MIDOSE-1310 file (N, C-alpha, C; in nm, 2 decimals, decimal comma, always signed):
residues 44
mgri	+0,08/-0,12/+0,00/+0,00/+0,00/+0,00/+0,09/+0,13/+0,00; +0,20/+0,12/+0,07/+0,29/+0,23/+0,07/+0,35/+0,27/-0,06; +0,37/+0,16/-0,14/+0,43/+0,19/-0,28/+0,33/+0,26/-0,37; +0,20/+0,23/-0,35/+0,10/+0,30/-0,43/+0,09/+0,44/-0,39
iklv	+0,10/+0,47/-0,27/+0,09/+0,61/-0,22/+0,21/+0,69/-0,27; +0,33/+0,63/-0,26/+0,45/+0,69/-0,31/+0,44/+0,72/-0,46; +0,39/+0,62/-0,54/+0,37/+0,64/-0,68/+0,28/+0,75/-0,71; +0,17/+0,76/-0,64/+0,07/+0,87/-0,67/+0,13/+1,00/-0,64
lllg	+0,20/+1,01/-0,53/+0,27/+1,14/-0,49/+0,37/+1,17/-0,59; +0,45/+1,08/-0,64/+0,55/+1,10/-0,74/+0,49/+1,15/-0,87; +0,38/+1,09/-0,91/+0,31/+1,13/-1,04/+0,25/+1,27/-1,02; +0,20/+1,30/-0,90/+0,15/+1,43/-0,88/+0,26/+1,54/-0,89
ivgf	+0,38/+1,51/-0,83/+0,49/+1,61/-0,83/+0,54/+1,63/-0,98; +0,55/+1,51/-1,05/+0,60/+1,52/-1,19/+0,50/+1,60/-1,27; +0,37/+1,57/-1,25/+0,27/+1,65/-1,33/+0,27/+1,80/-1,30; +0,29/+1,83/-1,17/+0,29/+1,97/-1,13/+0,41/+2,04/-1,19
vglt	+0,53/+1,97/-1,19/+0,65/+2,03/-1,25/+0,63/+2,04/-1,40; +0,57/+1,95/-1,46/+0,55/+1,95/-1,61/+0,45/+2,07/-1,64; +0,35/+2,08/-1,57/+0,25/+2,19/-1,60/+0,32/+2,33/-1,58; +0,40/+2,34/-1,47/+0,47/+2,47/-1,44/+0,56/+2,50/-1,56
gyay	+0,64/+2,40/-1,60/+0,73/+2,42/-1,71/+0,66/+2,46/-1,84; +0,55/+2,40/-1,87/+0,48/+2,43/-1,99/+0,42/+2,57/-1,98; +0,38/+2,61/-1,86/+0,32/+2,75/-1,85/+0,43/+2,85/-1,87; +0,55/+2,82/-1,82/+0,66/+2,92/-1,84/+0,73/+2,92/-1,98
lgdl	+0,74/+2,80/-2,03/+0,81/+2,78/-2,16/+0,72/+2,77/-2,28; +0,60/+2,74/-2,26/+0,51/+2,72/-2,37/+0,47/+2,86/-2,44; +0,43/+2,85/-2,56/+0,39/+2,97/-2,64/+0,25/+3,01/-2,61; +0,22/+3,08/-2,50/+0,09/+3,11/-2,46/+0,05/+3,25/-2,49
apaq	+0,13/+3,32/-2,57/+0,10/+3,46/-2,60/-0,02/+3,47/-2,70; -0,12/+3,55/-2,68/-0,23/+3,57/-2,77/-0,18/+3,64/-2,90; -0,25/+3,60/-3,01/-0,22/+3,67/-3,14/-0,27/+3,81/-3,13; -0,19/+3,91/-3,18/-0,23/+4,05/-3,17/-0,25/+4,10/-3,31
nqvv	-0,36/+4,17/-3,33/-0,40/+4,24/-3,46/-0,44/+4,38/-3,43; -0,41/+4,47/-3,52/-0,46/+4,61/-3,51/-0,60/+4,61/-3,57; -0,69/+4,67/-3,49/-0,83/+4,68/-3,54/-0,86/+4,83/-3,56; -0,90/+4,87/-3,68/-0,93/+5,01/-3,71/-1,08/+5,01/-3,74
kpvp	-1,16/+5,09/-3,66/-1,30/+5,10/-3,68/-1,34/+5,25/-3,68; -1,40/+5,30/-3,78/-1,44/+5,44/-3,78/-1,55/+5,47/-3,68; -1,55/+5,58/-3,62/-1,65/+5,62/-3,52/-1,73/+5,74/-3,58; -1,86/+5,72/-3,60/-1,93/+5,84/-3,65/-1,96/+5,94/-3,54
ldgn	-1,92/+6,07/-3,56/-1,94/+6,17/-3,46/-2,05/+6,27/-3,50; -2,13/+6,31/-3,41/-2,23/+6,42/-3,44/-2,16/+6,55/-3,43; -2,15/+6,63/-3,54/-2,08/+6,76/-3,53/-2,18/+6,87/-3,53; -2,30/+6,86/-3,49/-2,40/+6,97/-3,49/-2,38/+7,06/-3,38
């Protein structure tokens, strides 16, 4: 039973480290585009 608990803890730690590494090193930047939209103004 102790081996199973150790294995689950080890997998949890490896998963956390992997997720953290992906968050820091992965390309998570959003694509940026310039948006130009004319705004009608009332000049009265």
